[in-house]
C-alpha positions as YAML, in Angstrom:
chain: A
units: angstrom
residues:
- id: 1
  name: MET
  ca: [104.10, 119.00, 117.87]
- id: 2
  name: ALA
  ca: [102.33, 120.16, 120.46]
- id: 3
  name: THR
  ca: [99.06, 122.14, 119.44]
- id: 4
  name: SER
  ca: [97.57, 124.79, 121.66]
- id: 5
  name: SER
  ca: [93.83, 123.82, 123.11]
- id: 6
  name: ASN
  ca: [91.61, 125.11, 120.71]
- id: 7
  name: SER
  ca: [90.69, 123.10, 117.51]
- id: 8
  name: SER
  ca: [92.43, 124.30, 114.98]
- id: 9
  name: GLN
  ca: [95.11, 122.79, 116.51]
- id: 10
  name: ILE
  ca: [97.99, 125.47, 115.79]
- id: 11
  name: PRO
  ca: [100.87, 124.08, 116.54]
- id: 12
  name: VAL
  ca: [103.10, 125.30, 119.60]
- id: 13
  name: CYS
  ca: [106.65, 126.33, 119.91]
- id: 14
  name: PRO
  ca: [107.71, 123.92, 122.15]
- id: 15
  name: ARG
  ca: [111.37, 126.21, 122.62]
- id: 16
  name: CYS
  ca: [109.31, 130.02, 123.49]
- id: 17
  name: GLY
  ca: [105.96, 128.92, 123.98]
- id: 18
  name: GLN
  ca: [104.35, 131.05, 121.50]
- id: 19
  name: ALA
  ca: [101.87, 129.59, 118.94]
- id: 20
  name: PHE
  ca: [102.96, 129.91, 115.11]
- id: 21
  name: CYS
  ca: [101.68, 128.85, 111.52]
- id: 22
  name: CYS
  ca: [102.87, 126.26, 110.25]
- id: 23
  name: GLN
  ca: [103.38, 126.10, 106.59]
- id: 24
  name: LEU
  ca: [105.08, 122.98, 105.15]
- id: 25
  name: THR
  ca: [101.41, 122.34, 105.48]
- id: 26
  name: THR
  ca: [99.02, 124.79, 104.63]
- id: 27
  name: GLN
  ca: [102.21, 125.77, 101.06]
- id: 28
  name: GLY
  ca: [103.91, 122.39, 100.83]
- id: 29
  name: SER
  ca: [107.18, 123.65, 102.26]
- id: 30
  name: CYS
  ca: [107.74, 125.50, 105.23]
- id: 31
  name: VAL
  ca: [110.28, 128.59, 106.06]
- id: 32
  name: CYS
  ca: [111.77, 127.23, 108.14]
- id: 33
  name: SER
  ca: [113.66, 125.11, 105.82]
- id: 34
  name: GLU
  ca: [115.18, 128.04, 104.31]
- id: 35
  name: ILE
  ca: [117.60, 128.10, 107.52]
- id: 36
  name: THR
  ca: [120.24, 125.95, 107.34]
- id: 37
  name: LEU
  ca: [121.58, 123.74, 110.61]
- id: 38
  name: SER
  ca: [123.91, 121.38, 110.94]
- id: 39
  name: GLU
  ca: [123.59, 118.30, 111.97]
- id: 40
  name: GLN
  ca: [125.39, 117.72, 114.84]
- id: 41
  name: THR
  ca: [122.18, 120.43, 115.96]
- id: 42
  name: LEU
  ca: [119.30, 119.34, 113.98]
- id: 43
  name: SER
  ca: [119.99, 116.42, 116.74]
- id: 44
  name: ASP
  ca: [120.57, 118.18, 119.38]
- id: 45
  name: LEU
  ca: [117.43, 119.99, 118.17]
- id: 46
  name: ARG
  ca: [115.33, 116.67, 118.80]
- id: 47
  name: THR
  ca: [116.91, 115.03, 122.07]
- id: 48
  name: HIS
  ca: [115.72, 118.78, 123.57]
- id: 49
  name: TYR
  ca: [112.66, 118.97, 121.51]
- id: 50
  name: GLU
  ca: [109.89, 117.42, 120.56]
- id: 51
  name: GLY
  ca: [108.01, 118.84, 116.98]
- id: 52
  name: CYS
  ca: [108.87, 121.93, 115.28]
- id: 53
  name: LEU
  ca: [109.38, 125.27, 117.03]
- id: 54
  name: CYS
  ca: [108.71, 128.67, 115.53]
- id: 55
  name: LEU
  ca: [111.34, 130.40, 112.57]
- id: 56
  name: LYS
  ca: [112.67, 132.79, 115.35]
- id: 57
  name: CYS
  ca: [113.64, 130.00, 117.61]
- id: 58
  name: LEU
  ca: [115.02, 128.59, 114.14]
- id: 59
  name: GLN
  ca: [117.40, 131.49, 113.33]
- id: 60
  name: GLU
  ca: [118.71, 132.40, 117.67]
- id: 61
  name: ILE
  ca: [119.00, 128.81, 117.15]
- id: 62
  name: ALA
  ca: [121.60, 128.92, 113.67]
- id: 63
  name: ARG
  ca: [122.72, 133.04, 115.49]
- id: 64
  name: ALA
  ca: [123.74, 131.41, 118.40]
- id: 65
  name: TYR
  ca: [125.46, 127.67, 117.12]
- id: 66
  name: ALA
  ca: [127.51, 130.55, 114.58]
- id: 67
  name: VAL
  ca: [129.22, 132.07, 117.05]
- id: 68
  name: LEU
  ca: [130.07, 128.92, 119.18]
- id: 69
  name: LEU
  ca: [131.36, 127.87, 115.33]
- id: 70
  name: ASP
  ca: [132.96, 130.74, 115.25]
- id: 71
  name: THR
  ca: [135.10, 130.92, 118.67]
...
């Protein structure tokens, strides 16, 4: 997972570059677990990005893949 340069290890989304709060480490589950992505989409993401993506990017990707599947 990419992190910002400060010592608090705030994750940075490798897709958009924005820092975000990953609740997996603090609360045991993260809101990103509520995003449903196909195994193929997850595989594509793992190929293109290292680490976690922020919720906004995951939502955008989920919508984009849903549109592709509907066409």
